[in-house]
BALOBA-1460 file (C-alpha; in Angstrom, 3 decimals):
// residues 227
<rec num="1" residu="m" x="-2.236" y="146.338" z="168.108"/>
<rec num="2" residu="v" x="-3.194" y="149.095" z="165.728"/>
<rec num="3" residu="s" x="-0.765" y="152.103" z="164.945"/>
<rec num="4" residu="a" x="-0.304" y="154.680" z="162.203"/>
<rec num="5" residu="e" x="2.901" y="154.613" z="160.327"/>
<rec num="6" residu="s" x="4.545" y="157.964" z="160.813"/>
<rec num="7" residu="a" x="7.380" y="158.048" z="158.219"/>
<rec num="8" residu="p" x="7.013" y="157.410" z="154.605"/>
<rec num="9" residu="s" x="7.255" y="153.758" z="153.760"/>
<rec num="10" residu="p" x="10.129" y="152.577" z="151.492"/>
<rec num="11" residu="s" x="7.584" y="152.170" z="148.628"/>
<rec num="12" residu="r" x="7.019" y="155.947" z="149.010"/>
<rec num="13" residu="l" x="3.154" y="155.366" z="149.615"/>
<rec num="14" residu="a" x="1.023" y="157.531" z="151.920"/>
<rec num="15" residu="a" x="0.783" y="156.812" z="155.625"/>
<rec num="16" residu="a" x="-0.624" y="153.544" z="156.604"/>
<rec num="17" residu="m" x="-2.462" y="151.898" z="159.287"/>
<rec num="18" residu="y" x="-0.788" y="148.715" z="161.001"/>
<rec num="19" residu="e" x="-2.654" y="145.970" z="162.910"/>
<rec num="20" residu="g" x="-0.557" y="143.225" z="164.418"/>
<rec num="21" residu="k" x="2.334" y="142.395" z="166.861"/>
<rec num="22" residu="e" x="4.982" y="144.867" z="167.995"/>
<rec num="23" residu="d" x="8.315" y="144.572" z="169.720"/>
<rec num="24" residu="q" x="9.629" y="147.623" z="171.470"/>
<rec num="25" residu="g" x="7.463" y="149.880" z="169.515"/>
<rec num="26" residu="l" x="8.411" y="148.347" z="166.056"/>
<rec num="27" residu="r" x="6.247" y="146.086" z="163.932"/>
<rec num="28" residu="s" x="7.407" y="142.566" z="164.457"/>
<rec num="29" residu="g" x="5.813" y="139.076" z="163.855"/>
<rec num="30" residu="q" x="2.539" y="138.622" z="161.881"/>
<rec num="31" residu="g" x="0.646" y="141.717" z="160.947"/>
<rec num="32" residu="t" x="-1.465" y="143.676" z="158.406"/>
<rec num="33" residu="l" x="-0.417" y="146.949" z="156.959"/>
<rec num="34" residu="t" x="-2.923" y="149.033" z="154.931"/>
<rec num="35" residu="f" x="-1.738" y="151.960" z="152.988"/>
<rec num="36" residu="g" x="-3.675" y="155.240" z="152.277"/>
<rec num="37" residu="n" x="-4.061" y="154.151" z="148.511"/>
<rec num="38" residu="g" x="-5.754" y="150.932" z="149.466"/>
<rec num="39" residu="d" x="-2.690" y="148.728" z="148.941"/>
<rec num="40" residu="t" x="-2.333" y="146.023" z="151.680"/>
<rec num="41" residu="y" x="0.482" y="143.774" z="152.986"/>
<rec num="42" residu="v" x="-0.164" y="140.688" z="155.038"/>
<rec num="43" residu="g" x="2.525" y="138.826" z="156.453"/>
<rec num="44" residu="e" x="5.716" y="138.835" z="158.575"/>
<rec num="45" residu="f" x="7.534" y="141.919" z="159.953"/>
<rec num="46" residu="s" x="10.954" y="142.495" z="161.678"/>
<rec num="47" residu="k" x="12.269" y="145.712" z="163.339"/>
<rec num="48" residu="g" x="9.510" y="147.675" z="161.486"/>
<rec num="49" residu="f" x="10.347" y="146.150" z="158.154"/>
<rec num="50" residu="r" x="8.276" y="143.950" z="155.987"/>
<rec num="51" residu="h" x="10.427" y="140.965" z="156.534"/>
<rec num="52" residu="g" x="10.015" y="137.198" z="155.917"/>
<rec num="53" residu="r" x="7.097" y="135.813" z="153.960"/>
<rec num="54" residu="g" x="4.168" y="138.002" z="152.995"/>
<rec num="55" residu="r" x="1.515" y="138.977" z="150.520"/>
<rec num="56" residu="y" x="1.258" y="142.554" z="149.048"/>
<rec num="57" residu="t" x="-1.830" y="143.563" z="146.939"/>
<rec num="58" residu="y" x="-1.255" y="146.613" z="144.695"/>
<rec num="59" residu="l" x="-3.655" y="148.911" z="142.812"/>
<rec num="60" residu="r" x="-6.936" y="147.639" z="144.028"/>
<rec num="61" residu="g" x="-6.247" y="144.103" z="143.600"/>
<rec num="62" residu="t" x="-4.813" y="144.122" z="139.974"/>
<rec num="63" residu="v" x="-1.331" y="143.161" z="141.050"/>
<rec num="64" residu="v" x="-0.468" y="140.780" z="143.823"/>
<rec num="65" residu="y" x="3.000" y="139.641" z="145.009"/>
<rec num="66" residu="d" x="3.190" y="136.644" z="147.322"/>
<rec num="67" residu="g" x="6.680" y="135.740" z="148.490"/>
<rec num="68" residu="e" x="9.695" y="136.470" z="150.467"/>
<rec num="69" residu="w" x="10.886" y="140.011" z="151.578"/>
<rec num="70" residu="r" x="13.932" y="141.558" z="153.325"/>
<rec num="71" residu="r" x="13.764" y="145.088" z="154.889"/>
<rec num="72" residu="s" x="10.630" y="145.886" z="153.057"/>
<rec num="73" residu="l" x="11.859" y="144.938" z="149.578"/>
<rec num="74" residu="r" x="10.955" y="142.030" z="147.584"/>
<rec num="75" residu="h" x="13.938" y="139.475" z="148.222"/>
<rec num="76" residu="g" x="14.097" y="135.804" z="147.654"/>
<rec num="77" residu="h" x="11.600" y="133.655" z="145.917"/>
<rec num="78" residu="g" x="8.308" y="134.967" z="145.009"/>
<rec num="79" residu="k" x="5.463" y="135.102" z="142.609"/>
<rec num="80" residu="e" x="3.762" y="138.220" z="141.101"/>
<rec num="81" residu="v" x="0.632" y="138.206" z="139.020"/>
<rec num="82" residu="c" x="-1.193" y="141.160" z="137.202"/>
<rec num="83" residu="r" x="-4.857" y="140.789" z="136.186"/>
<rec num="84" residu="d" x="-7.160" y="142.921" z="134.226"/>
<rec num="85" residu="a" x="-10.556" y="144.346" z="135.302"/>
<rec num="86" residu="s" x="-12.005" y="140.906" z="134.298"/>
<rec num="87" residu="q" x="-9.550" y="139.049" z="136.355"/>
<rec num="88" residu="r" x="-7.848" y="137.561" z="133.403"/>
<rec num="89" residu="i" x="-3.999" y="137.227" z="133.810"/>
<rec num="90" residu="r" x="-2.105" y="139.889" z="131.867"/>
<rec num="91" residu="w" x="1.362" y="138.884" z="133.033"/>
<rec num="92" residu="s" x="2.988" y="136.887" z="135.801"/>
<rec num="93" residu="y" x="6.527" y="136.197" z="137.160"/>
<rec num="94" residu="e" x="7.684" y="133.506" z="139.500"/>
<rec num="95" residu="g" x="11.292" y="133.233" z="140.711"/>
<rec num="96" residu="a" x="14.134" y="135.035" z="142.193"/>
<rec num="97" residu="y" x="14.139" y="138.610" z="143.533"/>
<rec num="98" residu="e" x="16.932" y="140.671" z="145.047"/>
<rec num="99" residu="n" x="16.498" y="144.131" z="146.338"/>
<rec num="100" residu="d" x="12.884" y="144.524" z="144.900"/>
<rec num="101" residu="k" x="13.955" y="143.385" z="141.312"/>
<rec num="102" residu="k" x="13.751" y="140.272" z="139.415"/>
<rec num="103" residu="h" x="17.307" y="138.946" z="139.681"/>
<rec num="104" residu="g" x="18.331" y="135.296" z="139.239"/>
<rec num="105" residu="r" x="16.294" y="132.549" z="137.620"/>
<rec num="106" residu="g" x="12.701" y="132.866" z="136.983"/>
<rec num="107" residu="v" x="9.709" y="132.427" z="134.607"/>
<rec num="108" residu="e" x="7.889" y="135.289" z="133.152"/>
<rec num="109" residu="r" x="4.749" y="134.897" z="131.219"/>
<rec num="110" residu="k" x="2.963" y="137.946" z="129.094"/>
<rec num="111" residu="t" x="-0.372" y="137.192" z="127.636"/>
<rec num="112" residu="a" x="0.415" y="139.482" z="124.684"/>
<rec num="113" residu="q" x="3.864" y="138.069" z="123.936"/>
<rec num="114" residu="g" x="4.787" y="134.606" z="125.366"/>
<rec num="115" residu="t" x="6.982" y="132.890" z="127.902"/>
<rec num="116" residu="y" x="10.505" y="133.363" z="128.919"/>
<rec num="117" residu="v" x="12.389" y="130.901" z="131.121"/>
<rec num="118" residu="g" x="15.793" y="131.930" z="132.320"/>
<rec num="119" residu="s" x="18.046" y="134.309" z="133.939"/>
<rec num="120" residu="f" x="17.384" y="137.974" z="135.077"/>
<rec num="121" residu="v" x="19.477" y="140.833" z="136.174"/>
<rec num="122" residu="h" x="17.838" y="143.934" z="137.683"/>
<rec num="123" residu="d" x="14.461" y="143.155" z="136.146"/>
<rec num="124" residu="l" x="15.841" y="142.465" z="132.652"/>
<rec num="125" residu="k" x="16.491" y="139.203" z="130.756"/>
<rec num="126" residu="d" x="20.128" y="138.657" z="131.066"/>
<rec num="127" residu="g" x="22.271" y="135.551" z="130.853"/>
<rec num="128" residu="a" x="20.976" y="132.248" z="129.538"/>
<rec num="129" residu="g" x="17.226" y="131.892" z="128.623"/>
<rec num="130" residu="v" x="14.522" y="130.520" z="126.297"/>
<rec num="131" residu="m" x="11.722" y="132.601" z="125.020"/>
<rec num="132" residu="t" x="8.643" y="130.996" z="123.320"/>
<rec num="133" residu="w" x="6.356" y="133.472" z="121.532"/>
<rec num="134" residu="h" x="2.710" y="132.751" z="121.073"/>
<rec num="135" residu="n" x="3.164" y="132.207" z="117.358"/>
<rec num="136" residu="g" x="5.500" y="129.244" z="118.246"/>
<rec num="137" residu="n" x="8.848" y="130.949" z="117.340"/>
<rec num="138" residu="t" x="11.588" y="130.356" z="119.884"/>
<rec num="139" residu="y" x="15.104" y="131.725" z="120.809"/>
<rec num="140" residu="d" x="17.397" y="129.743" z="123.103"/>
<rec num="141" residu="g" x="20.522" y="131.426" z="124.001"/>
<rec num="142" residu="q" x="22.297" y="134.381" z="125.558"/>
<rec num="143" residu="w" x="20.459" y="137.708" z="126.609"/>
<rec num="144" residu="k" x="21.806" y="141.187" z="127.719"/>
<rec num="145" residu="d" x="19.704" y="144.064" z="129.065"/>
<rec num="146" residu="g" x="16.528" y="142.551" z="127.946"/>
<rec num="147" residu="r" x="17.589" y="141.685" z="124.321"/>
<rec num="148" residu="m" x="19.106" y="138.719" z="122.615"/>
<rec num="149" residu="c" x="22.848" y="139.246" z="122.961"/>
<rec num="150" residu="g" x="25.682" y="136.608" z="122.459"/>
<rec num="151" residu="l" x="25.281" y="133.097" z="121.090"/>
<rec num="152" residu="g" x="21.777" y="131.900" z="120.359"/>
<rec num="153" residu="k" x="19.428" y="129.980" z="118.176"/>
<rec num="154" residu="y" x="16.077" y="131.612" z="116.795"/>
<rec num="155" residu="v" x="13.659" y="129.169" z="115.166"/>
<rec num="156" residu="r" x="10.634" y="129.928" z="113.206"/>
<rec num="157" residu="q" x="7.711" y="127.558" z="113.898"/>
<rec num="158" residu="a" x="5.834" y="128.163" z="110.715"/>
<rec num="159" residu="d" x="8.487" y="126.793" z="108.324"/>
<rec num="160" residu="g" x="11.260" y="125.262" z="110.563"/>
<rec num="161" residu="s" x="13.824" y="127.924" z="109.331"/>
<rec num="162" residu="f" x="16.430" y="129.014" z="111.775"/>
<rec num="163" residu="y" x="19.323" y="131.287" z="112.588"/>
<rec num="164" residu="d" x="22.189" y="129.957" z="114.841"/>
<rec num="165" residu="g" x="24.856" y="132.317" z="115.742"/>
<rec num="166" residu="m" x="25.954" y="135.765" z="117.251"/>
<rec num="167" residu="w" x="23.367" y="138.392" z="118.293"/>
<rec num="168" residu="v" x="23.960" y="142.008" z="119.443"/>
<rec num="169" residu="h" x="21.236" y="144.283" z="120.719"/>
<rec num="170" residu="g" x="18.478" y="141.738" z="119.358"/>
<rec num="171" residu="l" x="19.983" y="141.596" z="115.833"/>
<rec num="172" residu="r" x="22.065" y="139.037" z="114.064"/>
<rec num="173" residu="h" x="25.578" y="140.379" z="114.360"/>
<rec num="174" residu="g" x="28.790" y="138.570" z="114.074"/>
<rec num="175" residu="r" x="29.224" y="135.002" z="112.749"/>
<rec num="176" residu="g" x="26.095" y="132.935" z="112.250"/>
<rec num="177" residu="r" x="24.218" y="130.282" z="109.915"/>
<rec num="178" residu="a" x="20.855" y="130.920" z="108.532"/>
<rec num="179" residu="v" x="18.911" y="127.892" z="107.236"/>
<rec num="180" residu="s" x="15.660" y="127.713" z="105.251"/>
<rec num="181" residu="k" x="14.280" y="125.359" z="102.702"/>
<rec num="182" residu="a" x="15.517" y="127.442" z="99.941"/>
<rec num="183" residu="e" x="19.145" y="127.928" z="101.007"/>
<rec num="184" residu="i" x="21.734" y="128.092" z="103.664"/>
<rec num="185" residu="y" x="23.837" y="131.143" z="104.452"/>
<rec num="186" residu="d" x="26.926" y="130.658" z="106.651"/>
<rec num="187" residu="g" x="28.886" y="133.714" z="107.256"/>
<rec num="188" residu="m" x="29.214" y="137.287" z="108.748"/>
<rec num="189" residu="w" x="26.213" y="139.540" z="109.782"/>
<rec num="190" residu="k" x="26.000" y="143.219" z="110.777"/>
<rec num="191" residu="e" x="23.001" y="144.837" z="112.422"/>
<rec num="192" residu="g" x="20.653" y="142.044" z="111.032"/>
<rec num="193" residu="l" x="21.894" y="141.850" z="107.646"/>
<rec num="194" residu="m" x="24.440" y="139.703" z="105.751"/>
<rec num="195" residu="h" x="27.667" y="141.725" z="105.709"/>
<rec num="196" residu="g" x="31.172" y="140.519" z="105.109"/>
<rec num="197" residu="e" x="32.500" y="137.117" z="103.739"/>
<rec num="198" residu="g" x="29.989" y="134.168" z="103.684"/>
<rec num="199" residu="m" x="28.979" y="131.066" z="101.898"/>
<rec num="200" residu="v" x="25.708" y="130.115" z="100.289"/>
<rec num="201" residu="i" x="24.480" y="126.627" z="99.658"/>
<rec num="202" residu="v" x="21.661" y="125.821" z="97.241"/>
<rec num="203" residu="d" x="20.640" y="122.432" z="95.845"/>
<rec num="204" residu="a" x="23.754" y="120.871" z="97.265"/>
<rec num="205" residu="k" x="26.094" y="123.332" z="95.657"/>
<rec num="206" residu="q" x="28.226" y="125.953" z="97.610"/>
<rec num="207" residu="r" x="29.833" y="129.225" z="96.570"/>
<rec num="208" residu="r" x="31.565" y="131.853" z="98.642"/>
<rec num="209" residu="g" x="31.183" y="135.699" z="98.323"/>
<rec num="210" residu="v" x="31.142" y="139.013" z="100.092"/>
<rec num="211" residu="w" x="28.014" y="140.890" z="101.108"/>
<rec num="212" residu="e" x="27.223" y="144.373" z="102.072"/>
<rec num="213" residu="r" x="24.086" y="145.342" z="104.050"/>
<rec num="214" residu="g" x="22.268" y="142.439" z="102.885"/>
<rec num="215" residu="q" x="23.332" y="142.634" z="99.273"/>
<rec num="216" residu="r" x="25.874" y="140.360" z="97.525"/>
<rec num="217" residu="v" x="28.835" y="142.391" z="96.180"/>
<rec num="218" residu="k" x="30.795" y="139.634" z="94.422"/>
<rec num="219" residu="w" x="31.532" y="135.996" z="94.381"/>
<rec num="220" residu="t" x="34.941" y="134.941" z="95.542"/>
<rec num="221" residu="s" x="34.779" y="131.199" z="94.459"/>
<rec num="222" residu="a" x="33.366" y="128.954" z="91.825"/>
<rec num="223" residu="e" x="30.355" y="126.950" z="92.348"/>
<rec num="224" residu="a" x="31.276" y="123.556" z="93.948"/>
<rec num="225" residu="l" x="29.376" y="120.469" z="95.103"/>
<rec num="226" residu="v" x="29.045" y="120.379" z="98.894"/>
<rec num="227" residu="q" x="31.542" y="117.778" z="100.412"/>
């Protein structure tokens, strides 16, 4: 059966044409919904809503979502892929959705950045996750509101140097340990800089001191061999 959608859809698109099964005047079962802007949905319906499994093609085919729906919202497991005009993948996500947002565990790949595997909350990286950038650098740890936040380890692929410790708003903040070929710093950080009490180890010798905004203010111990 073919019918016009009289009320605005939940996605706020123009009136659409529906072809498929109905039950008591409501879309139900398998069907196809074509919106005024050319977007299409092919899949299951229930009580007038996109509900069950279905495939939604956005923006003239550049973005496609294939997965589970609940009451016309992406909900459950699904995969979304965005392609450019040459059909090359720009980004993709596969994993859990809740109320039309990435929510739960998933894998997000962005051509210009890298790959994230972990937890999402309301479309943002949140909880435990691993990010691998295209240059080989990695971060394995906690996230909050899309940024590194909590305990985590960041490793530079080029030279093997790493920071293992606390993060706030994507910056080293709190206690942490930075290790490079030249030296080790183990101590306090603030907004990405060494700040507070810490210890430096160079050539198997250690010394304690105090730093402010990345600059050493004073030494608080004599140089000693690392035990």
